N, C-alpha and C positions, 0 to 999 in steps of 0.2 A: 504494498500499500504504501510505503514512502516514496518509494521510486515513480509511482504514478503521481503523487502528488508533486513531486519533482519537476515533472513535466506538463503540471499545469497550466504554467505561463505559455508554454509554445501552444498547448491544446487551444488556448483562448485566443490565440493569433489565427491559429487556422480556422475557428468558428467565427472569427470576424471576417474572413475570405469567402464564406458560404455564400452563394447566392451571385457571386460577382461574374460577369462575363467578361474573358479576358480577350482583348483584341489580338488579333492574328499580327506578325510583325515580323518586318523584310522581306524581301523578295524571293518569291518561292516558283519553286520549278513547276511542271504539269504532272510530275508524278504523282501518286498518292497511294494511301494504304488505308485500311480500317481503322487506322490511329492517326490519321490527319493526312496533309499533302508532306510529302518528302523534302525536306531542305538541305540533305547531305546524305553520301554514301561513304561508308568506310568497310570496305571489302564487301562481306555478304550482310553486313549491319546498316540501319538506315537511322536517320535522326529525322522525326514527324515535326511538322508544326505545335502539335498538342504537347509534345516531350519540352519544346523550347519552351511553351507557353507556361506550363507546368514548372520549369524550373524558375520563371519568373515569378509565380505564386510562391512557391515556397522561399523565394528572398524577398518577399511584399513588395517586387516593383510595381510603380504605380502604371495604367496602361498609357500615359503619356511618354514615359520614359522608356517603356518598352520599346518605342519606334527609335530610340538613340543608335545610331549605328556602331559607335565603340561599344557601347552595352550590349548591343546582339553580338556584334564580333568576340567579346570576351567570353559571353554565355555560350555560343555555338561552339567556340574552340573546345571549352571544358567539357561539353558533350560528346563532341568526336574524341578526344582523349579516353573519357570513359567508355564509348563505343569500342574504341581500339582494343582497349586494355580487356574488355569483355570477350572481345573475339579471341585475344590472346589466349585468356583464361580457359575460355571453351575448348580450344585446341589443343591445351594441355589436360583438358580433362578433369579441371580442378572441381568441377561442379558434381563429380561425382565422389569426392573425397567425403568421408562423413563428417568430417568436422567443420567444413565449407559448408555442408547440407542443413548441421545444424545452425549455423549461423542466418543462412537464407530463411529456414523456418521461423526463427527467433525474428528477424528482419520482418517476415510476412504477418506474424502476430502481433507485432508492436502497431505496425499501419492498420492492421485493422480494428484493432484496441482503440488506436486513436480515433478513426474514423467514427466508430461507433459511439464513443463520449461524445465525438464533436456533434454527431448528427443529433444524438438524445438529448444535450443541451441546449442546441439551437432551436429543436421545435419545441421548448419551454420558454421561449425568448420573452421576459416579462413586457406586459402592458403599459402605456402611457400612466396608467394609474398607478402600477405596481412602481413604476420607476419614482412616480410623484411622492409616492408612498416612503419608498428608501431615503429618498433625500431628506425628507423630514424628520425621518427617524434616526439620521446620522449626522446631525449638525455640525460635529468636528471636520467631516469631511468636506461641505457645501458651505451653507450661510454663514456657518459660525468657523470656518478654518482661520487657522494663524498660523504664520512662518515664524518659527523660533531661531533666532540668531545666536549660535552657538560656539564654543570653543571645545575642540576634540582631540582626544585620542587616539588613534585608529592603531591595530595590531591583527596580524592574525591567529586566530582562536585555536588552543591544542591543549596538550594536557600539561604542560609546564605553565600556559599562560593562566588556567584555571586556579591556579595557587595565587597568583598575583591577583586575580579577580577577587578570590574570598578573603584575601589581605587586605584588600582595598576596600571594603565594604564601608569603612568610617572614616575613609580619606577626607580631608578638609581641603583638598586643591588638587589640581591638575597635575601642579610641579611635584608632591609627593608620588604619586601615581606614576609620572614620568621617570623619576628616580628608581622606583621599584621594578619598571620595566626594563630600565638600564641595568640595574644589578642583575636581573635575570636572565639578561643577555636577549631578550624579546626583541627583535626589531619594531619599531612602531615610528609614526608620524603624528606631529602636531600642527594643526592648522584652524582656520576659522572656516564654519560652515552653517547652512542652514537646515532645520527640520520641520517637514509639514506636521501639523496637528491631526493630517489625513492619514499620517503613517503610523499612528499611535491608537493604542485602545483607550477607551474612555477610562478606565482604573488608573493606568500609568500617566496618561494627562491630565488627570486629578492630581495626581502627587506632585509632578510637575509645577502645576499652580500654587500649590500650597507649599513650594519650596522656600528654601531660605536663601540667603545671598551665597551662600559658600557650597550650597547641597552638590554634590557631584553625584552623576546618573551613569548606568551602564545599560546598555543595549547590546544584544547580537545583531550582526547585519550581513548574512551569508555566512562566509566562511570565516569573518572578522567580528572581533570584539571592539566595541567602542564606549569610551569613556567621555561624558562631556558635561558641561557646566552651560547653563543658559545666561546670555547676556542680555536679552532684550526680546520683546516680540511686536508682531505687527499683524493687525487683521488683513486679511486676503482672502475674501469670500469667492466661492465658486457658484456660480449661478446661470441659468439661461440652459443653451444648447449644449455647453462645456461641461455644466455640471450633469445633464443628463444621460451623455456620452460616457461620463467616467462611472455613472451608477448602474449603466447598461454592463460595461466591463466587470465592474465588482460584482455585480449579480450572477452573471456568467461564471465568474470565479466562484463563487458561493455554491452556484447550481453544481458546477463540477466537483467541488470537493464533496457534495451530497451524493451525487452518482457515482462516486469512486468509493465512498463508503457503503452506498447499498450493494456497490457490486463486490465489494470485499466480504460485507456480511454475508450475501448469497451465495458467493463462492466457496466460505469455507463451511457453509450449511452443508452443501453439494459433495464437495470433495472428501473421498475416502482415500485414508492412506493406508498404505502397506508396509507389514514387517516393522523392521526397527525406527521408520520413519512415521509409524502413528504412534509410537511411544514418545519419540521426540515431540511432535507437533500437539500431542495433547497433554503434554507435562505442565502441572500447574493448573490445570482445569478443575480437578477436583476440589483444590484450596477455594477456587474461587466460588464452586456451588456449594 
C-alpha cells in the first residue's frame, strides 16, 4: 500500500490528462497501421503518430508545444533509439529470459493498476457544489490561506539525524540546532524560506499560531528534515477559479487514497497465502483480535 501511495502524485497527473484529445504533430507519411500513421521505420519496427502523441502525453506537453520542430525532433529521436534497442533485444531473444519476462509482467500489472485507479477516480469527479463545500471546510487552504516567512535548516533525514531531532525538541534557537548537526557530522543548509498554511494540518498550524518568539518547529519534507522558526506571516487568500482548480486536485488526491485503501482491504480479504507465507502474513492478527 505504501508503494501505491508514493505514486499517487503521478496518478493525479494521469487523471488530469483524461479526456484530452492530443493534436497530431509533425509531418506524416502515407503509411498507416492500426496504431496510427507511421512516422518512422527502424528495421522491422515502426513509430506511429499515436506513440509519438503518447510520449507527449506522458511528458505533459501542451498541444501547442507539440508542434515545436525541435521538441518533435528530440522526442522522435528518443523513440527511434528505443525501437532500435527493442529490435536488438528481440534478436537476442531477451524477451524469453525468465527475469525479463517477470519485469515485463510487472510493468503490465503496474500500468493496468494505475489505469484502473485513474479511471475509477475520474468517474467520481466532484460536482461544483462538492468543490464549494470543500473550499468552505478548508479555510487554511483557501480564503484564510497565509504565507509564513521562515528561517530554516534542512538536512537529509536518516537514523543518525533522528537522534539530533530527539535531542533538539527543546532547542531555543536555530544556532543551537546548527551546532548539533555540525557536531554529528550531518550535512545541512540554512536559509530563508516560505511556508503556506495550505500545506499544514489544522493542529500543526494552531500550534504555530500559539508560538512564542523563540519557538522552533520540525517537519518532515520527503526524504529531508526541516527545523524552522517563523519570522512573520501575511494573508494570501486563494479564491475564484484558482481555488476551484486546487480544490479539485486535492479532492482527487483524497479520492485516490480512499480507492487505494479500499483496494488494499479487499485484496487482503481475498488473498489466500500458502505455506510459511501464511504464517508470516498473519503474524500478530490473533493479538489484534
